[in-house]
N, C-alpha and C positions, 0 to 999 in steps of 0.2 A: 523357182526362187521367190516369185511375188508372194506366192499361197503361203509359204515359211514366213516371211516378214508381214503381212498380215495377220497371221496367227501370233507371232511373236509381240505385238506392237501392243494388243490390250490385254497380253497376258501380264507384259511389264507394266503397264499402268493400274492392273489392277493390283498387282503385290504391292504399288506402290499406293497405291489409294488404302489398303488394308494396316500397311504399314502407317500410313500420316493418322489413321482413324485411331491406333494403337496409340501412337506417340502425344497426339495431342492435347489429352488430358496432365502428361507431364511436362510438356512443355507451358500447358498453361501456368501449371501450379510453378514453377520455374521462373517464366515469366513474373507472376506476382514476388515471390518471393527476392529476386533482385532489384524491384519498386521498392520491396519493404527495406531492403536492407540500406537501398540507397538513401531512403527517407530518414532511417536512423542514423546513417552516419552525416545526412545532410547540415546539422546543428555543430558538431564537433569541427567537421572540415570547417565549416564557413567561419567558424570563431578563429581557427587557424588564420586564416585565411585575413581577418581584421588583424591579429596581433602582429602579424607579419609585417601588415602594412603601418601599423600604428607607430609615430614618430618617438625620437629620443627620450623628449619630456614624458613621456606616457611609461617608456622601459624607467626610466631612473625613480618615477614614483613608484613602481613596481615592487622596485627593490630596496626602497624606503623603509627603517625601523616599524612607519607605522602599518607597513601592509602586516610586518612578524608580527606586531600585537594583535591583527584582527584575527590571523594563523592561530595563534595560540588561543583566545579566546574563544573561536570555534570548536578547535579540537578538545580544549577542558570542558566545554559545554558539553559536546557529545559522550566525552568521555561518561564525565558524570550522571551523565543522563541513561547511559547505559549501566552504568553500577549501581545508580538507587533502583532504578527500572528491575534489577537483577535481585535485588535484596527484598523488593517487595514480591516479584513474580513468582519464585523458586518455591517461597514457602505455603503462598497462596495455592498453587498448582499441587503441590506434594498434600496441601487440607484439603482440596476439594476433587482429588482424585484417590486417594489414599487412608483418608480416615472416616471416622463416626463423626464427623462434624453438623451440629445439627442445620438442617434444612442445606445441606450439601448441594442438592443439585439447582437450588437456587441462588445459592449464592455463584456458582459454576455457570449458569447462565446470564446472570446479570455482569462478571467482574469484567468480560470483553467488551460490555458497549461499549467502553470511551471512545473505542475506534469511533463510533460515528459521528463525534464531537469535532467539528476542526478547530486547527489551534488554535484559530483568530477567533472562534465562539468563546472556548475556555482560557485564552487571554481576557478577552471581553468580560467575561465571569470575575473572572479573578480580580482586576483591576477595580469593576465594580463593587466588589463586596471586600476586599482587602488592601486598596487604595488608600492613602492619604487621609481621604475626606470620603471615603468609603461608607457602604452601609455598618457594615463594624463600628467605623469611627463614631458614625451618628449617633449608634446603639450606644457605645459606653461616652459620649457627650452627654447624653439624654441622664445617664445614671452616675457617670463618674466625675464627671467635667472635661474630659478628655476632648481637645480640641484638635488634634492631628496625629496621625499615626507616623510611625517612622515610615519610610518611602520603601516599595516592595518592587518597585523597578528595578530592572538591569539583571545582573545574573542569577539571582534567587529566585525572581518573579520568573525567569525563563524556564528554570531548573526546575520548580514545583509544577507551573503547566505543563511543558514537554512529558516531565515523568509520571503522571498522572493520563496523559493522554497517551501514552505509549508501549508501558510496561504491558499491554494486552499481547503485542505481539511475541513478547518472552513466555508469557503465561499460556497462549495458547500451543507453542512452540513444546515448550517443558511440559504443558499438562496431557501432550498427545504423548511423548517419549513415555512417560510414566507410566500410560494405558499399555503401551507396548512391550512393555520391559516384560521378560518370563520372572515369574514369581520364583518358579523352582532356582532362578540363581541364588536371589536372595538370602534363601531358605537354604541353599547349601551351602553360605557363607555363616549363616547362622548356626547351622550342623559343624563348624568346624571350629566354635568357640568366640567368634566376634558378636559383639554385643550391638544392639538396633542402631545405635549412633554411629561405631565402624562398621559398621555393613554399610550407613547409609553413604560415610564420606569414602570408604573402600572399593565399594562394587555398584552404588545407584549411582553417585556422582560420574565416575568415570564412563560409563554408559550415556549420559543424559549431555555430555560434551558438544556432540554434532549440535543437539537442539540448543543447548547455549548459546553454540558460536551461530545457527541461523537465525537464531530469535534477538540475539546481541547485534547482530550487522543489520536488520531491518530497525530495531531502536537508535541505530547512531547514523544509519542513514536518513532514519526520517529527521533527528534535531540538524544533522548538516541540510538537508534539504529545506527544512524549514523556513519561512518566510513570516505567516500572521505572526508568532505567539513571539519572535524575535523583535518586528517592529513595532509590536504594541507595547512591548515591555521596555524599549527603549535600550537594547543591548544588540553591541554593533560585532554582529558576526557577518561573513562572508554577503549571504542573501540580502539583507540589510543595506551592507555596503556599495554592493553592487545596484539596487535599485537608487540607492541616493545618487551614485553616480550615471544612472540612465536617467532621473530626471534633472541633473544638470547639466545634460547634452553633454557629459564627458562619455563618447562612445569607445572610444579605445579603450581605455583605460578601464568602464566596465568589461570589455571584451577581454580583457587580460585577467583581470580580478576571476571571471569566469572561469577561465580555464587554470586558475589553480584549487578553482573548487573542483573541480571537475578530477583532475591531479588528486586531490584530495582525496575523492569521495572513490577512485577506483584502487587506491592504496588500501584503503577499507576492506573493498571485494577481493582483492589478489590474496590479500592475507589472511581473511576468512576461509578462501577455497585451498590456502596452503593449509591451514589449519586440519580444516575438513578432510583432506586429503592424508595426512598423517595420521588422524584419529578416525579411525574404522572399525565399528566396536559390532561384532555380528556375534547375534542369540543362536546359541543350539539349536536344531531344526531334529527336535527328538520325538515332533507330533506337534499334536492342536495343543496352541497355547492356551491356559486355561486364563481367565481374570485373577488381578491380585485381589486378595482378603485385606479386606478392610480394617486398618488399625484402629483399635478402641484407646482415644485418649482417656477415659475417665473423666477427673474432675478438670483436666486439660480443654475438654471440650467446650467449655464455655469463653475461655481466653481465645480461644482461636474462633469462634464463633463472634467475638467483638472484634480479631483483627481482620476478619473478613467483611463486618458489617462496616467498618470505620474507611477500611478500602474502597468500598463501594460505594458509602456515603458520600465520600470527600471526592471521588471522580466520577460518578454520575446521578446521584441523589441534588446533591447539593448545588451543580452547574445547573439543573434543569429545573428545578425549584426556583435559582436564581430569575432564570428566564421565566419564569411562568411571573413570580413577583414582577417585573420590569414591565412582562406587558400589560399585566392590570394596572398598574402603578401608571403604566403611558395610556392606556385608554381611560382610565380615570380624569387624565389631565386633559385629555383631546386627542390625542394620536387615533388615527385612522389606518387600518389595515386594509383598505378597498385600495389603496394605489397599487399595494403589492400583485396585482393580479399580472398587471406586463411582467414585471420582473418574476412572477415565478413561471409565466409561459416561456420567457426566454432561457430560461435555465432549463427547462423540461425539454424543450426543442433543440437545446445544442446538446446537452448530454444523450439524448435520446437517440439522435443524427449519428454523434458521437458512437455511441454502445453498437447502431447497427452499421456502420463502416468499420469500425475496429474489429468488430468479430468477424465479417466478412474477410478483411487480411490477414488475422489469425488464424480464419480455417485450412488456407493454402500452407501457411507455414508451419500449422500442427501436424498436417499430412505427409509433408514432406519429410519434418523430424521422423515421427511415427512410420510409417512404412517407406521411407526409404532412406534409411541410415548409411551414415557414410562422414568420411570428413566434410565434406561442403557443407552438409544441412548439420553437421553439430558446430560446426562456425556461425549458419545462421541462429540456432539457437541458443548460441552465447551471445550473438549479437543482440539478439533480442532482449535479452534480460539483463544486457549491460544498461539496456536505456534505465534500466529501474534507478541503476545509479546517479542517472544524471539530474540535476536540481530543476525544477520546474520553469526557474526563474531564469537559469540558466539557456534551454532551449527556447525560452521565450523571447530570449532576448537574442540567440541568435536568429531567430526566425525576423523579430523587428529590422536585422540588419539587413538580412536577403531580401525580405519584401521590400524595404524600402528605397534599396540600392537596385534591385534585379527583378523586383516582379511588385511594381506601385500599382498592378490592377489586385493584390491577392491580398493588400497589405491592409488592416483593418477590417476583415471581411469574415463573415461565417463560416466560409471554407477555411483560413488561414487559421482562427480558432480550433475548428478542428482537427485540422491537419496537428495542430501542437499536442493536443487531448491525445491525438494518433498515436505519435510518438512517446508520449509519458504513459498511457496508461495501456497499449500493446502487450505488456509483457502480463499484465495481470489475465487478459483475454486467452494468451498462448499458451499459458499453464494450466487454465478451467480447461479448455480444448484439450489440449494432449494427452490430460490425466483421463480425460473422460473416452477418450481415442484408445488409449491404452487399453480401457479392460472391452472392446469392441476385439475379440479373438478374429484372426485373417481369414479364419476357414471360415467363418461365415461367407464374405467374401467371395471364396476361392469356390465354393458352394454356389453360388450366383454365376460365378462365373462359367461354371461345366454347365449350365443352363443355357448357354449361349447367350446371355446377358451382355453389356458392351458396358467399359469403367463408367460413363455418365449414368446408364439404367441402374446401373450397381448403386454406385453413391445415392441416385434421387430416394432409390426403394429399400437399398439396405443399410447403409452406411449412416445416411442424414438422420434416418427415423431416430437409431440410436443413440444419438449424439446429439439428439434436441436438447436432453437436458443439460448438456455441458455448455450445448450455446448460452443458452436462458440465463445460465449463472453465469458464466462470462460477458453480458451483453448486462445482467444484474449490477456486477462487480462494477463495471464500467462506465454505468450510469451514474451510478451514485458516487462513484470515486469524483468524476468530472463535474458533479454538481456542486462538490466541495473546494474545486480548484479554485484558488485565487490569483496569483502572479500571473499565471498565462492570462488569465481571463481578464486581469487588470492591463495587462500590455498590448493582449491582440485584439480584444473586444471591438465591433465597430464601435464606433462615436453614437454617444446616445445610446449603445445597446445593455442594459440595465437587468443583472441577474440578481438572484440572491445572495450570493457571495459576496460581491460588490455593493450590495445594498447593505451588507450587517456593515464593512470594511470602511464604506463613507461614514454610516453614523455613530462608530465606535470612534475613528479616524478625531470625529467632532465631539466626544465625549457625551454622544444622543445615544445614552444608553437605551431609553426606554424606545426610542424609535429601531436601536437594531435588534428589540428582542423577538419580534415577531417572525422577520425573514430566519434569524437564527433557530430558531425552535419547527421551522418547518424545515428547515436542513435536518438539523438531527431527528426528526420526528420520521421524515421520507429514508432518511437512511437508516434506521433503527429494524424497520421490516426485515429485510433479508436479514440481519445479522441476528436476530431472535429466531426467526425460521433455523436458520443453522443450526443455533446451540441448542435449540428445542430438539432437533432431530439428533444432535449428538446423545444428547440426556435421553432418549427415547432407546437409542444404539446401546448406550452404554446398562442402562437397565433392563433390555434384555439377555443384554451378555452377561451379565455379575452372577455368581451362581447365588441362591436363595438364602444360603446361609450365612454369609456375610455381613448380614447387620444392616444394609442400607437402610435412609429412609423413605 
């Protein structure tokens, strides 16, 4: 009996050790996943607690007509920006994807670049050029004696600024959909007697509805979340009112308003999801899909080129030129750029650390979603993407409450700032890493497993090398987005921790346009590099796949 027992004990321990060795990667992934979910839920949960503890006066102020007016202004601005962006993006996408317009590839590469311009920089350029005493007024006064222009602050200034900076979300979505539509579908409609215009409305537009919904949601969320443009244009949406309440130390009222804004954004997300669920448009799988043949515009080529040029000029060339103008003017007046060294280093440090930490957090989430699909991982994925619907000022405000009351050792530290960046930009990293992971066939990992390699070695020697481009792309997106982030940096950065974004904000808030030019240009230039590379790769892919007889330039 003793011999049997001594043999059974090591056998059981060996089995337990092997089981633990096989399960520890999954336990590690789920551990990180639970921590990520808790971090994403923290802002909303803490805002709810603050709202519950709010006094009766705060609730009465929330139910006043003034709150309803703020809600109406916010929805009106978001809806208007979305509609005007669609009126710009849909024709521009069709012209650059389906026609022989002159310089087609150039317009396709330049049109999305306004995405790299932060909204507060766009508003600063708009105010300095078109303000009552701006550059345009100075020129008109010199030649025509006009002493003052009508004010461009308020709704119209915010609408123009946000539209010129957010239409690329719709442009990229619609243009990608146009390039994926099988031309055989449209040719079949034409063969049944439909005109080109009727084919576009009855065949092409229904196929574009998912892309319009997805791009329109991004534009609407951009307008709802924006703080810089509406603040500089002095238009009271929820983000500006929340910031004013926070500055006046009315924290409970700010928390209640933040929850209303969260509810509004979630309504937008749910409505778009319902539309996408009902609008499923599948193309026939009849073989390899050929690229569409370009439409020859004839003499309409030149009006189309003028339209593309006008959009690129007002959304990209004019802002960049004005930044250069203010930089030169400031240098001539004695402004110096030497003091930007600390702000540049602080921006690079915070954004770089955030990029590394966020990609490390996104990797386990993506592995769970792709390699272990199920209800729990699906819920984790939806929770991750839902963070994109939370405005940055709401997340920053929640972390201010949490840090000041429960974690004072973290309040206004670099750790808290990076934590806020993580909640804000984790969806970008998860989406990029997930897309790359889906392209790695599981059979490669299974082959390594049959050779006796363990889970950790398989990941390090097979999965990680193949996943490296996606990790780098996700880190680049997070780095550049974090560098432009303003509300979270204003509220959570350590005291005296100046970044390029806060340098622009401080200068523009005091109307020091020349002082704001240098940091604004640095932000734009550093943000332009990956976007340009992405668009050049798309153009190269488009050129390789398009048939030679299509007449492309």
